[in-house]
PDB file of N, CA, C, O and CB in Angstrom:
ATOM      1  N   MET A   1       0.851  -1.189   0.000  1.00  0.00           N
ATOM      2  CA  MET A   1       0.000   0.000   0.000  1.00  0.00           C
ATOM      3  C   MET A   1       0.894   1.248   0.000  1.00  0.00           C
ATOM      4  O   MET A   1       1.829   1.335   0.796  1.00  0.00           O
ATOM      5  CB  MET A   1      -0.967   0.000   1.238  1.00  0.00           C
ATOM      6  N   PRO A   2       0.610   2.226  -0.896  1.00  0.00           N
ATOM      7  CA  PRO A   2       1.430   3.439  -0.943  1.00  0.00           C
ATOM      8  C   PRO A   2       1.222   4.297   0.306  1.00  0.00           C
ATOM      9  O   PRO A   2       0.171   4.222   0.942  1.00  0.00           O
ATOM     10  CB  PRO A   2       1.102   4.255  -2.203  1.00  0.00           C
ATOM     11  N   PRO A   3       2.219   5.110   0.658  1.00  0.00           N
ATOM     12  CA  PRO A   3       2.061   5.960   1.843  1.00  0.00           C
ATOM     13  C   PRO A   3       0.937   6.984   1.646  1.00  0.00           C
ATOM     14  O   PRO A   3       0.671   7.438   0.533  1.00  0.00           O
ATOM     15  CB  PRO A   3       3.383   6.683   2.159  1.00  0.00           C
ATOM     16  N   VAL A   4       0.305   7.324   2.732  1.00  0.00           N
ATOM     17  CA  VAL A   4      -0.782   8.296   2.708  1.00  0.00           C
ATOM     18  C   VAL A   4      -0.199   9.693   2.470  1.00  0.00           C
ATOM     19  O   VAL A   4       0.805  10.063   3.079  1.00  0.00           O
ATOM     20  CB  VAL A   4      -1.600   8.251   4.038  1.00  0.00           C
ATOM     21  N   ALA A   5      -0.831  10.462   1.585  1.00  0.00           N
ATOM     22  CA  ALA A   5      -0.370  11.814   1.257  1.00  0.00           C
ATOM     23  C   ALA A   5      -0.904  12.788   2.297  1.00  0.00           C
ATOM     24  O   ALA A   5      -1.964  13.387   2.111  1.00  0.00           O
ATOM     25  CB  ALA A   5      -0.825  12.232  -0.174  1.00  0.00           C
ATOM     26  N   THR A   6      -0.180  12.942   3.374  1.00  0.00           N
ATOM     27  CA  THR A   6      -0.569  13.883   4.425  1.00  0.00           C
ATOM     28  C   THR A   6       0.098  15.230   4.170  1.00  0.00           C
ATOM     29  O   THR A   6       1.097  15.290   3.453  1.00  0.00           O
ATOM     30  CB  THR A   6      -0.187  13.338   5.830  1.00  0.00           C
ATOM     31  N   PRO A   7      -0.429  16.311   4.740  1.00  0.00           N
ATOM     32  CA  PRO A   7       0.208  17.616   4.545  1.00  0.00           C
ATOM     33  C   PRO A   7       1.686  17.626   4.942  1.00  0.00           C
ATOM     34  O   PRO A   7       2.505  18.239   4.258  1.00  0.00           O
ATOM     35  CB  PRO A   7      -0.533  18.666   5.341  1.00  0.00           C
ATOM     36  N   SER A   8       2.027  16.954   6.036  1.00  0.00           N
ATOM     37  CA  SER A   8       3.424  16.964   6.470  1.00  0.00           C
ATOM     38  C   SER A   8       4.332  16.247   5.476  1.00  0.00           C
ATOM     39  O   SER A   8       5.498  16.617   5.337  1.00  0.00           O
ATOM     40  CB  SER A   8       3.551  16.319   7.844  1.00  0.00           C
ATOM     41  N   ARG A   9       3.826  15.237   4.788  1.00  0.00           N
ATOM     42  CA  ARG A   9       4.627  14.527   3.778  1.00  0.00           C
ATOM     43  C   ARG A   9       4.703  15.293   2.466  1.00  0.00           C
ATOM     44  O   ARG A   9       5.686  15.172   1.735  1.00  0.00           O
ATOM     45  CB  ARG A   9       4.045  13.143   3.525  1.00  0.00           C
ATOM     46  N   LEU A  10       3.693  16.069   2.165  1.00  0.00           N
ATOM     47  CA  LEU A  10       3.657  16.819   0.910  1.00  0.00           C
ATOM     48  C   LEU A  10       4.407  18.148   0.979  1.00  0.00           C
ATOM     49  O   LEU A  10       4.865  18.659  -0.043  1.00  0.00           O
ATOM     50  CB  LEU A  10       2.228  17.073   0.515  1.00  0.00           C
ATOM     51  N   ARG A  11       4.531  18.701   2.170  1.00  0.00           N
ATOM     52  CA  ARG A  11       5.067  20.049   2.333  1.00  0.00           C
ATOM     53  C   ARG A  11       6.440  20.227   1.685  1.00  0.00           C
ATOM     54  O   ARG A  11       6.613  21.114   0.849  1.00  0.00           O
ATOM     55  CB  ARG A  11       5.156  20.386   3.800  1.00  0.00           C
ATOM     56  N   LYS A  12       7.405  19.408   2.054  1.00  0.00           N
ATOM     57  CA  LYS A  12       8.771  19.595   1.562  1.00  0.00           C
ATOM     58  C   LYS A  12       8.879  19.434   0.044  1.00  0.00           C
ATOM     59  O   LYS A  12       9.463  20.304  -0.602  1.00  0.00           O
ATOM     60  CB  LYS A  12       9.701  18.610   2.243  1.00  0.00           C
ATOM     61  N   PRO A  13       8.343  18.359  -0.560  1.00  0.00           N
ATOM     62  CA  PRO A  13       8.445  18.261  -2.016  1.00  0.00           C
ATOM     63  C   PRO A  13       7.658  19.342  -2.758  1.00  0.00           C
ATOM     64  O   PRO A  13       8.075  19.792  -3.825  1.00  0.00           O
ATOM     65  CB  PRO A  13       7.969  16.909  -2.461  1.00  0.00           C
ATOM     66  N   LEU A  14       6.535  19.754  -2.203  1.00  0.00           N
ATOM     67  CA  LEU A  14       5.749  20.803  -2.844  1.00  0.00           C
ATOM     68  C   LEU A  14       6.502  22.139  -2.828  1.00  0.00           C
ATOM     69  O   LEU A  14       6.544  22.841  -3.838  1.00  0.00           O
ATOM     70  CB  LEU A  14       4.387  20.950  -2.145  1.00  0.00           C
ATOM     71  N   LEU A  15       7.090  22.483  -1.692  1.00  0.00           N
ATOM     72  CA  LEU A  15       7.855  23.731  -1.611  1.00  0.00           C
ATOM     73  C   LEU A  15       9.111  23.671  -2.484  1.00  0.00           C
ATOM     74  O   LEU A  15       9.505  24.684  -3.062  1.00  0.00           O
ATOM     75  CB  LEU A  15       8.244  24.023  -0.154  1.00  0.00           C
ATOM     76  N   ALA A  16       9.732  22.516  -2.586  1.00  0.00           N
ATOM     77  CA  ALA A  16      10.902  22.362  -3.464  1.00  0.00           C
ATOM     78  C   ALA A  16      10.487  22.545  -4.923  1.00  0.00           C
ATOM     79  O   ALA A  16      11.201  23.181  -5.698  1.00  0.00           O
ATOM     80  CB  ALA A  16      11.567  20.969  -3.260  1.00  0.00           C
ATOM     81  N   TRP A  17       9.337  21.988  -5.296  1.00  0.00           N
ATOM     82  CA  TRP A  17       8.837  22.160  -6.663  1.00  0.00           C
ATOM     83  C   TRP A  17       8.571  23.645  -6.933  1.00  0.00           C
ATOM     84  O   TRP A  17       8.941  24.167  -7.984  1.00  0.00           O
ATOM     85  CB  TRP A  17       7.542  21.321  -6.888  1.00  0.00           C
ATOM     86  N   TYR A  18       7.929  24.313  -5.979  1.00  0.00           N
ATOM     87  CA  TYR A  18       7.628  25.739  -6.143  1.00  0.00           C
ATOM     88  C   TYR A  18       8.912  26.543  -6.316  1.00  0.00           C
ATOM     89  O   TYR A  18       8.988  27.400  -7.197  1.00  0.00           O
ATOM     90  CB  TYR A  18       6.830  26.267  -4.934  1.00  0.00           C
ATOM     91  N   ASP A  19       9.912  26.280  -5.494  1.00  0.00           N
ATOM     92  CA  ASP A  19      11.186  27.006  -5.603  1.00  0.00           C
ATOM     93  C   ASP A  19      11.820  26.813  -6.975  1.00  0.00           C
ATOM     94  O   ASP A  19      12.454  27.731  -7.495  1.00  0.00           O
ATOM     95  CB  ASP A  19      12.160  26.544  -4.512  1.00  0.00           C
ATOM     96  N   ALA A  20      11.660  25.650  -7.559  1.00  0.00           N
ATOM     97  CA  ALA A  20      12.265  25.360  -8.862  1.00  0.00           C
ATOM     98  C   ALA A  20      11.439  25.892 -10.033  1.00  0.00           C
ATOM     99  O   ALA A  20      11.997  26.189 -11.089  1.00  0.00           O
ATOM    100  CB  ALA A  20      12.454  23.868  -9.017  1.00  0.00           C
ATOM    101  N   HIS A  21      10.127  26.017  -9.867  1.00  0.00           N
ATOM    102  CA  HIS A  21       9.256  26.304 -11.008  1.00  0.00           C
ATOM    103  C   HIS A  21       8.383  27.552 -10.884  1.00  0.00           C
ATOM    104  O   HIS A  21       7.607  27.840 -11.795  1.00  0.00           O
ATOM    105  CB  HIS A  21       8.384  25.150 -11.236  1.00  0.00           C
ATOM    106  N   ALA A  22       8.483  28.282  -9.807  1.00  0.00           N
ATOM    107  CA  ALA A  22       7.617  29.456  -9.612  1.00  0.00           C
ATOM    108  C   ALA A  22       7.868  30.501 -10.687  1.00  0.00           C
ATOM    109  O   ALA A  22       9.010  30.742 -11.079  1.00  0.00           O
ATOM    110  CB  ALA A  22       7.843  30.072  -8.221  1.00  0.00           C
ATOM    111  N   ARG A  23       6.807  31.108 -11.152  1.00  0.00           N
ATOM    112  CA  ARG A  23       6.956  32.194 -12.129  1.00  0.00           C
ATOM    113  C   ARG A  23       7.604  33.395 -11.459  1.00  0.00           C
ATOM    114  O   ARG A  23       7.377  33.664 -10.280  1.00  0.00           O
ATOM    115  CB  ARG A  23       5.583  32.589 -12.741  1.00  0.00           C
ATOM    116  N   ASP A  24       8.409  34.106 -12.224  1.00  0.00           N
ATOM    117  CA  ASP A  24       9.039  35.329 -11.749  1.00  0.00           C
ATOM    118  C   ASP A  24       8.050  36.472 -11.961  1.00  0.00           C
ATOM    119  O   ASP A  24       7.826  36.907 -13.091  1.00  0.00           O
ATOM    120  CB  ASP A  24      10.399  35.602 -12.490  1.00  0.00           C
ATOM    121  N   LEU A  25       7.461  36.954 -10.874  1.00  0.00           N
ATOM    122  CA  LEU A  25       6.456  38.015 -10.948  1.00  0.00           C
ATOM    123  C   LEU A  25       6.919  39.205 -10.120  1.00  0.00           C
ATOM    124  O   LEU A  25       7.547  39.018  -9.078  1.00  0.00           O
ATOM    125  CB  LEU A  25       5.072  37.510 -10.454  1.00  0.00           C
ATOM    126  N   PRO A  26       6.624  40.421 -10.559  1.00  0.00           N
ATOM    127  CA  PRO A  26       7.160  41.606  -9.879  1.00  0.00           C
ATOM    128  C   PRO A  26       6.701  41.777  -8.434  1.00  0.00           C
ATOM    129  O   PRO A  26       7.372  42.471  -7.670  1.00  0.00           O
ATOM    130  CB  PRO A  26       6.783  42.820 -10.644  1.00  0.00           C
ATOM    131  N   TRP A  27       5.617  41.190  -8.042  1.00  0.00           N
ATOM    132  CA  TRP A  27       5.123  41.328  -6.672  1.00  0.00           C
ATOM    133  C   TRP A  27       5.532  40.153  -5.797  1.00  0.00           C
ATOM    134  O   TRP A  27       5.214  40.128  -4.608  1.00  0.00           O
ATOM    135  CB  TRP A  27       3.613  41.464  -6.673  1.00  0.00           C
ATOM    136  N   ARG A  28       6.220  39.198  -6.357  1.00  0.00           N
ATOM    137  CA  ARG A  28       6.593  37.992  -5.628  1.00  0.00           C
ATOM    138  C   ARG A  28       8.076  38.036  -5.263  1.00  0.00           C
ATOM    139  O   ARG A  28       8.905  38.477  -6.059  1.00  0.00           O
ATOM    140  CB  ARG A  28       6.279  36.732  -6.464  1.00  0.00           C
ATOM    141  N   VAL A  29       8.403  37.577  -4.054  1.00  0.00           N
ATOM    142  CA  VAL A  29       9.796  37.465  -3.626  1.00  0.00           C
ATOM    143  C   VAL A  29      10.320  36.126  -4.138  1.00  0.00           C
ATOM    144  O   VAL A  29       9.723  35.077  -3.896  1.00  0.00           O
ATOM    145  CB  VAL A  29       9.935  37.580  -2.053  1.00  0.00           C
ATOM    146  N   ARG A  30      11.441  36.179  -4.847  1.00  0.00           N
ATOM    147  CA  ARG A  30      12.030  34.958  -5.397  1.00  0.00           C
ATOM    148  C   ARG A  30      12.527  34.053  -4.272  1.00  0.00           C
ATOM    149  O   ARG A  30      12.891  34.541  -3.202  1.00  0.00           O
ATOM    150  CB  ARG A  30      13.186  35.299  -6.361  1.00  0.00           C
ATOM    151  N   PRO A  31      12.545  32.735  -4.503  1.00  0.00           N
ATOM    152  CA  PRO A  31      13.017  31.811  -3.461  1.00  0.00           C
ATOM    153  C   PRO A  31      14.418  32.145  -2.945  1.00  0.00           C
ATOM    154  O   PRO A  31      14.680  32.017  -1.749  1.00  0.00           O
ATOM    155  CB  PRO A  31      13.008  30.396  -3.994  1.00  0.00           C
ATOM    156  N   VAL A  32      15.311  32.568  -3.823  1.00  0.00           N
ATOM    157  CA  VAL A  32      16.672  32.915  -3.397  1.00  0.00           C
ATOM    158  C   VAL A  32      16.640  34.114  -2.446  1.00  0.00           C
ATOM    159  O   VAL A  32      17.364  34.141  -1.451  1.00  0.00           O
ATOM    160  CB  VAL A  32      17.567  33.227  -4.627  1.00  0.00           C
ATOM    161  N   GLU A  33      15.803  35.099  -2.754  1.00  0.00           N
ATOM    162  CA  GLU A  33      15.670  36.274  -1.883  1.00  0.00           C
ATOM    163  C   GLU A  33      15.005  35.900  -0.564  1.00  0.00           C
ATOM    164  O   GLU A  33      15.384  36.401   0.494  1.00  0.00           O
ATOM    165  CB  GLU A  33      14.861  37.378  -2.586  1.00  0.00           C
ATOM    166  N   ARG A  34      14.020  35.022  -0.634  1.00  0.00           N
ATOM    167  CA  ARG A  34      13.323  34.581   0.569  1.00  0.00           C
ATOM    168  C   ARG A  34      14.290  33.864   1.513  1.00  0.00           C
ATOM    169  O   ARG A  34      14.185  33.985   2.733  1.00  0.00           O
ATOM    170  CB  ARG A  34      12.146  33.657   0.202  1.00  0.00           C
ATOM    171  N   ALA A  35      15.233  33.116   0.930  1.00  0.00           N
ATOM    172  CA  ALA A  35      16.220  32.393   1.735  1.00  0.00           C
ATOM    173  C   ALA A  35      17.134  33.340   2.502  1.00  0.00           C
ATOM    174  O   ALA A  35      17.693  32.967   3.533  1.00  0.00           O
ATOM    175  CB  ALA A  35      17.054  31.481   0.847  1.00  0.00           C
ATOM    176  N   THR A  36      17.291  34.578   1.998  1.00  0.00           N
ATOM    177  CA  THR A  36      18.127  35.568   2.689  1.00  0.00           C
ATOM    178  C   THR A  36      17.333  36.374   3.714  1.00  0.00           C
ATOM    179  O   THR A  36      17.883  37.255   4.374  1.00  0.00           O
ATOM    180  CB  THR A  36      18.765  36.514   1.678  1.00  0.00           C
ATOM    181  N   GLY A  37      16.046  36.076   3.848  1.00  0.00           N
ATOM    182  CA  GLY A  37      15.220  36.757   4.835  1.00  0.00           C
ATOM    183  C   GLY A  37      14.316  37.835   4.275  1.00  0.00           C
ATOM    184  O   GLY A  37      13.560  38.447   5.030  1.00  0.00           O
ATOM    185  N   ARG A  38      14.368  38.087   2.979  1.00  0.00           N
ATOM    186  CA  ARG A  38      13.502  39.106   2.389  1.00  0.00           C
ATOM    187  C   ARG A  38      12.052  38.625   2.414  1.00  0.00           C
ATOM    188  O   ARG A  38      11.766  37.461   2.135  1.00  0.00           O
ATOM    189  CB  ARG A  38      13.944  39.433   0.937  1.00  0.00           C
ATOM    190  N   ARG A  39      11.168  39.515   2.744  1.00  0.00           N
ATOM    191  CA  ARG A  39       9.741  39.200   2.815  1.00  0.00           C
ATOM    192  C   ARG A  39       8.986  39.997   1.760  1.00  0.00           C
ATOM    193  O   ARG A  39       9.432  41.057   1.321  1.00  0.00           O
ATOM    194  CB  ARG A  39       9.178  39.500   4.227  1.00  0.00           C
ATOM    195  N   ALA A  40       7.849  39.474   1.367  1.00  0.00           N
ATOM    196  CA  ALA A  40       7.002  40.155   0.382  1.00  0.00           C
ATOM    197  C   ALA A  40       6.464  41.452   0.970  1.00  0.00           C
ATOM    198  O   ALA A  40       6.183  41.536   2.165  1.00  0.00           O
ATOM    199  CB  ALA A  40       5.834  39.242  -0.068  1.00  0.00           C
ATOM    200  N   ASP A  41       6.325  42.453   0.124  1.00  0.00           N
ATOM    201  CA  ASP A  41       5.758  43.743   0.510  1.00  0.00           C
ATOM    202  C   ASP A  41       4.234  43.609   0.471  1.00  0.00           C
ATOM    203  O   ASP A  41       3.662  43.405  -0.600  1.00  0.00           O
ATOM    204  CB  ASP A  41       6.259  44.905  -0.440  1.00  0.00           C
ATOM    205  N   PRO A  42       3.575  43.721   1.621  1.00  0.00           N
ATOM    206  CA  PRO A  42       2.114  43.545   1.651  1.00  0.00           C
ATOM    207  C   PRO A  42       1.368  44.470   0.684  1.00  0.00           C
ATOM    208  O   PRO A  42       0.361  44.066   0.102  1.00  0.00           O
ATOM    209  CB  PRO A  42       1.604  43.780   3.056  1.00  0.00           C
ATOM    210  N   TYR A  43       1.845  45.694   0.509  1.00  0.00           N
ATOM    211  CA  TYR A  43       1.213  46.637  -0.428  1.00  0.00           C
ATOM    212  C   TYR A  43       1.245  46.078  -1.847  1.00  0.00           C
ATOM    213  O   TYR A  43       0.224  46.085  -2.535  1.00  0.00           O
ATOM    214  CB  TYR A  43       1.921  48.014  -0.381  1.00  0.00           C
ATOM    215  N   ARG A  44       2.398  45.598  -2.290  1.00  0.00           N
ATOM    216  CA  ARG A  44       2.543  45.076  -3.653  1.00  0.00           C
ATOM    217  C   ARG A  44       1.701  43.805  -3.841  1.00  0.00           C
ATOM    218  O   ARG A  44       1.094  43.609  -4.894  1.00  0.00           O
ATOM    219  CB  ARG A  44       4.033  44.781  -3.963  1.00  0.00           C
ATOM    220  N   VAL A  45       1.670  42.958  -2.828  1.00  0.00           N
ATOM    221  CA  VAL A  45       0.864  41.734  -2.913  1.00  0.00           C
ATOM    222  C   VAL A  45      -0.622  42.097  -2.989  1.00  0.00           C
ATOM    223  O   VAL A  45      -1.355  41.556  -3.817  1.00  0.00           O
ATOM    224  CB  VAL A  45       1.138  40.806  -1.689  1.00  0.00           C
ATOM    225  N   TRP A  46      -1.056  43.007  -2.130  1.00  0.00           N
ATOM    226  CA  TRP A  46      -2.465  43.428  -2.134  1.00  0.00           C
ATOM    227  C   TRP A  46      -2.842  44.039  -3.478  1.00  0.00           C
ATOM    228  O   TRP A  46      -3.888  43.723  -4.046  1.00  0.00           O
ATOM    229  CB  TRP A  46      -2.733  44.439  -1.000  1.00  0.00           C
ATOM    230  N   LEU A  47      -1.976  44.917  -3.978  1.00  0.00           N
ATOM    231  CA  LEU A  47      -2.238  45.563  -5.256  1.00  0.00           C
ATOM    232  C   LEU A  47      -2.352  44.531  -6.383  1.00  0.00           C
ATOM    233  O   LEU A  47      -3.239  44.632  -7.232  1.00  0.00           O
ATOM    234  CB  LEU A  47      -1.131  46.575  -5.573  1.00  0.00           C
ATOM    235  N   SER A  48      -1.470  43.557  -6.389  1.00  0.00           N
ATOM    236  CA  SER A  48      -1.546  42.515  -7.424  1.00  0.00           C
ATOM    237  C   SER A  48      -2.842  41.720  -7.301  1.00  0.00           C
ATOM    238  O   SER A  48      -3.457  41.374  -8.309  1.00  0.00           O
ATOM    239  CB  SER A  48      -0.334  41.566  -7.328  1.00  0.00           C
ATOM    240  N   GLU A  49      -3.255  41.433  -6.080  1.00  0.00           N
ATOM    241  CA  GLU A  49      -4.508  40.684  -5.876  1.00  0.00           C
ATOM    242  C   GLU A  49      -5.700  41.460  -6.439  1.00  0.00           C
ATOM    243  O   GLU A  49      -6.578  40.881  -7.080  1.00  0.00           O
ATOM    244  CB  GLU A  49      -4.728  40.393  -4.369  1.00  0.00           C
ATOM    245  N   ILE A  50      -5.726  42.755  -6.201  1.00  0.00           N
ATOM    246  CA  ILE A  50      -6.817  43.585  -6.726  1.00  0.00           C
ATOM    247  C   ILE A  50      -6.808  43.553  -8.248  1.00  0.00           C
ATOM    248  O   ILE A  50      -7.848  43.351  -8.874  1.00  0.00           O
ATOM    249  CB  ILE A  50      -6.695  45.044  -6.217  1.00  0.00           C
ATOM    250  N   MET A  51      -5.640  43.752  -8.842  1.00  0.00           N
ATOM    251  CA  MET A  51      -5.544  43.765 -10.308  1.00  0.00           C
ATOM    252  C   MET A  51      -5.895  42.404 -10.902  1.00  0.00           C
ATOM    253  O   MET A  51      -6.535  42.328 -11.951  1.00  0.00           O
ATOM    254  CB  MET A  51      -4.131  44.175 -10.746  1.00  0.00           C
ATOM    255  N   LEU A  52      -5.483  41.341 -10.239  1.00  0.00           N
ATOM    256  CA  LEU A  52      -5.712  40.003 -10.793  1.00  0.00           C
ATOM    257  C   LEU A  52      -7.159  39.538 -10.633  1.00  0.00           C
ATOM    258  O   LEU A  52      -7.545  38.521 -11.209  1.00  0.00           O
ATOM    259  CB  LEU A  52      -4.786  39.007 -10.128  1.00  0.00           C
ATOM    260  N   GLN A  53      -7.957  40.264  -9.864  1.00  0.00           N
ATOM    261  CA  GLN A  53      -9.385  39.952  -9.808  1.00  0.00           C
ATOM    262  C   GLN A  53     -10.069  40.353 -11.111  1.00  0.00           C
ATOM    263  O   GLN A  53     -11.127  39.824 -11.452  1.00  0.00           O
ATOM    264  CB  GLN A  53     -10.049  40.665  -8.614  1.00  0.00           C
ATOM    265  N   GLN A  54      -9.464  41.285 -11.831  1.00  0.00           N
ATOM    266  CA  GLN A  54     -10.080  41.830 -13.031  1.00  0.00           C
ATOM    267  C   GLN A  54      -9.517  41.270 -14.337  1.00  0.00           C
ATOM    268  O   GLN A  54     -10.175  41.344 -15.374  1.00  0.00           O
ATOM    269  CB  GLN A  54      -9.929  43.306 -13.028  1.00  0.00           C
ATOM    270  N   THR A  55      -8.300  40.707 -14.296  1.00  0.00           N
ATOM    271  CA  THR A  55      -7.664  40.256 -15.530  1.00  0.00           C
ATOM    272  C   THR A  55      -6.610  39.190 -15.227  1.00  0.00           C
ATOM    273  O   THR A  55      -6.510  38.707 -14.099  1.00  0.00           O
ATOM    274  CB  THR A  55      -7.026  41.446 -16.276  1.00  0.00           C
ATOM    275  N   THR A  56      -5.843  38.837 -16.225  1.00  0.00           N
ATOM    276  CA  THR A  56      -4.837  37.787 -16.089  1.00  0.00           C
ATOM    277  C   THR A  56      -3.461  38.384 -15.804  1.00  0.00           C
ATOM    278  O   THR A  56      -3.250  39.587 -15.955  1.00  0.00           O
ATOM    279  CB  THR A  56      -4.787  36.925 -17.358  1.00  0.00           C
ATOM    280  N   VAL A  57      -2.529  37.524 -15.389  1.00  0.00           N
ATOM    281  CA  VAL A  57      -1.169  37.966 -15.075  1.00  0.00           C
ATOM    282  C   VAL A  57      -0.519  38.694 -16.258  1.00  0.00           C
ATOM    283  O   VAL A  57       0.025  39.780 -16.056  1.00  0.00           O
ATOM    284  CB  VAL A  57      -0.310  36.767 -14.667  1.00  0.00           C
ATOM    285  N   PRO A  58      -0.548  38.150 -17.481  1.00  0.00           N
ATOM    286  CA  PRO A  58       0.111  38.871 -18.583  1.00  0.00           C
ATOM    287  C   PRO A  58      -0.467  40.265 -18.838  1.00  0.00           C
ATOM    288  O   PRO A  58       0.258  41.167 -19.257  1.00  0.00           O
ATOM    289  CB  PRO A  58       0.010  38.057 -19.850  1.00  0.00           C
ATOM    290  N   HIS A  59      -1.744  40.442 -18.591  1.00  0.00           N
ATOM    291  CA  HIS A  59      -2.362  41.751 -18.800  1.00  0.00           C
ATOM    292  C   HIS A  59      -2.166  42.682 -17.601  1.00  0.00           C
ATOM    293  O   HIS A  59      -2.023  43.892 -17.779  1.00  0.00           O
ATOM    294  CB  HIS A  59      -3.846  41.583 -19.082  1.00  0.00           C
ATOM    295  N   ALA A  60      -2.157  42.140 -16.401  1.00  0.00           N
ATOM    296  CA  ALA A  60      -2.030  42.972 -15.200  1.00  0.00           C
ATOM    297  C   ALA A  60      -0.604  43.449 -14.961  1.00  0.00           C
ATOM    298  O   ALA A  60      -0.410  44.529 -14.403  1.00  0.00           O
ATOM    299  CB  ALA A  60      -2.512  42.207 -13.991  1.00  0.00           C
ATOM    300  N   THR A  61       0.391  42.681 -15.363  1.00  0.00           N
ATOM    301  CA  THR A  61       1.784  42.999 -15.040  1.00  0.00           C
ATOM    302  C   THR A  61       2.223  44.378 -15.520  1.00  0.00           C
ATOM    303  O   THR A  61       2.796  45.121 -14.723  1.00  0.00           O
ATOM    304  CB  THR A  61       2.688  41.961 -15.636  1.00  0.00           C
ATOM    305  N   PRO A  62       1.988  44.767 -16.778  1.00  0.00           N
ATOM    306  CA  PRO A  62       2.411  46.120 -17.181  1.00  0.00           C
ATOM    307  C   PRO A  62       1.714  47.224 -16.377  1.00  0.00           C
ATOM    308  O   PRO A  62       2.331  48.238 -16.052  1.00  0.00           O
ATOM    309  CB  PRO A  62       2.135  46.326 -18.665  1.00  0.00           C
ATOM    310  N   TYR A  63       0.450  47.031 -16.061  1.00  0.00           N
ATOM    311  CA  TYR A  63      -0.274  48.010 -15.259  1.00  0.00           C
ATOM    312  C   TYR A  63       0.301  48.066 -13.845  1.00  0.00           C
ATOM    313  O   TYR A  63       0.451  49.141 -13.265  1.00  0.00           O
ATOM    314  CB  TYR A  63      -1.777  47.670 -15.216  1.00  0.00           C
ATOM    315  N   PHE A  64       0.617  46.896 -13.303  1.00  0.00           N
ATOM    316  CA  PHE A  64       1.217  46.826 -11.971  1.00  0.00           C
ATOM    317  C   PHE A  64       2.538  47.595 -11.947  1.00  0.00           C
ATOM    318  O   PHE A  64       2.769  48.399 -11.044  1.00  0.00           O
ATOM    319  CB  PHE A  64       1.441  45.353 -11.549  1.00  0.00           C
ATOM    320  N   LEU A  65       3.395  47.357 -12.921  1.00  0.00           N
ATOM    321  CA  LEU A  65       4.701  48.027 -12.980  1.00  0.00           C
ATOM    322  C   LEU A  65       4.546  49.533 -13.125  1.00  0.00           C
ATOM    323  O   LEU A  65       5.248  50.298 -12.464  1.00  0.00           O
ATOM    324  CB  LEU A  65       5.531  47.477 -14.141  1.00  0.00           C
ATOM    325  N   SER A  66       3.641  49.957 -13.976  1.00  0.00           N
ATOM    326  CA  SER A  66       3.390  51.383 -14.167  1.00  0.00           C
ATOM    327  C   SER A  66       2.841  52.021 -12.889  1.00  0.00           C
ATOM    328  O   SER A  66       3.282  53.098 -12.489  1.00  0.00           O
ATOM    329  CB  SER A  66       2.411  51.600 -15.329  1.00  0.00           C
ATOM    330  N   PHE A  67       1.890  51.361 -12.260  1.00  0.00           N
ATOM    331  CA  PHE A  67       1.263  51.864 -11.046  1.00  0.00           C
ATOM    332  C   PHE A  67       2.279  51.988  -9.918  1.00  0.00           C
ATOM    333  O   PHE A  67       2.311  53.001  -9.220  1.00  0.00           O
ATOM    334  CB  PHE A  67       0.114  50.953 -10.624  1.00  0.00           C
ATOM    335  N   THR A  68       3.106  50.965  -9.736  1.00  0.00           N
ATOM    336  CA  THR A  68       4.078  50.987  -8.634  1.00  0.00           C
ATOM    337  C   THR A  68       5.241  51.945  -8.895  1.00  0.00           C
ATOM    338  O   THR A  68       5.895  52.392  -7.952  1.00  0.00           O
ATOM    339  CB  THR A  68       4.621  49.588  -8.393  1.00  0.00           C
ATOM    340  N   ARG A  69       5.502  52.259 -10.153  1.00  0.00           N
ATOM    341  CA  ARG A  69       6.491  53.316 -10.427  1.00  0.00           C
ATOM    342  C   ARG A  69       5.932  54.672  -9.976  1.00  0.00           C
ATOM    343  O   ARG A  69       6.648  55.490  -9.400  1.00  0.00           O
ATOM    344  CB  ARG A  69       6.860  53.354 -11.953  1.00  0.00           C
ATOM    345  N   ARG A  70       4.671  54.887 -10.242  1.00  0.00           N
ATOM    346  CA  ARG A  70       4.045  56.160  -9.881  1.00  0.00           C
ATOM    347  C   ARG A  70       3.746  56.253  -8.384  1.00  0.00           C
ATOM    348  O   ARG A  70       3.956  57.300  -7.772  1.00  0.00           O
ATOM    349  CB  ARG A  70       2.760  56.350 -10.672  1.00  0.00           C
ATOM    350  N   TRP A  71       3.259  55.162  -7.798  1.00  0.00           N
ATOM    351  CA  TRP A  71       2.924  55.107  -6.373  1.00  0.00           C
ATOM    352  C   TRP A  71       3.622  53.896  -5.747  1.00  0.00           C
ATOM    353  O   TRP A  71       2.998  52.846  -5.588  1.00  0.00           O
ATOM    354  CB  TRP A  71       1.370  55.028  -6.161  1.00  0.00           C
ATOM    355  N   PRO A  72       4.907  54.022  -5.388  1.00  0.00           N
ATOM    356  CA  PRO A  72       5.686  52.869  -4.913  1.00  0.00           C
ATOM    357  C   PRO A  72       5.295  52.354  -3.529  1.00  0.00           C
ATOM    358  O   PRO A  72       5.604  51.213  -3.184  1.00  0.00           O
ATOM    359  CB  PRO A  72       7.126  53.230  -4.894  1.00  0.00           C
ATOM    360  N   THR A  73       4.622  53.181  -2.738  1.00  0.00           N
ATOM    361  CA  THR A  73       4.191  52.738  -1.416  1.00  0.00           C
ATOM    362  C   THR A  73       2.741  53.137  -1.197  1.00  0.00           C
ATOM    363  O   THR A  73       2.176  53.915  -1.965  1.00  0.00           O
ATOM    364  CB  THR A  73       5.093  53.333  -0.309  1.00  0.00           C
ATOM    365  N   VAL A  74       2.160  52.607  -0.166  1.00  0.00           N
ATOM    366  CA  VAL A  74       0.767  52.936   0.134  1.00  0.00           C
ATOM    367  C   VAL A  74       0.647  54.396   0.610  1.00  0.00           C
ATOM    368  O   VAL A  74      -0.425  54.992   0.503  1.00  0.00           O
ATOM    369  CB  VAL A  74       0.204  51.969   1.209  1.00  0.00           C
ATOM    370  N   ARG A  75       1.701  54.950   1.115  1.00  0.00           N
ATOM    371  CA  ARG A  75       1.676  56.352   1.573  1.00  0.00           C
ATOM    372  C   ARG A  75       1.657  57.273   0.387  1.00  0.00           C
ATOM    373  O   ARG A  75       1.635  58.492   0.553  1.00  0.00           O
ATOM    374  CB  ARG A  75       2.887  56.672   2.473  1.00  0.00           C
TER     375      ARG A  75
END
């Protein structure tokens, strides 16, 4: 009988797969950066979530980049 796929057994291989295959997106912290302690900017993540409710990643990305150049922080 194969081993049961529990969250604790899936966690490590799933995170390793993500580190190897995650898309490079402007609002996402890369695995290499995350390993050095860098954390995602909540403003950029929130902004991307709002934009992605209305369209797809390829369409939202240029708008995201333009918007964050003009308004880089929530302040």
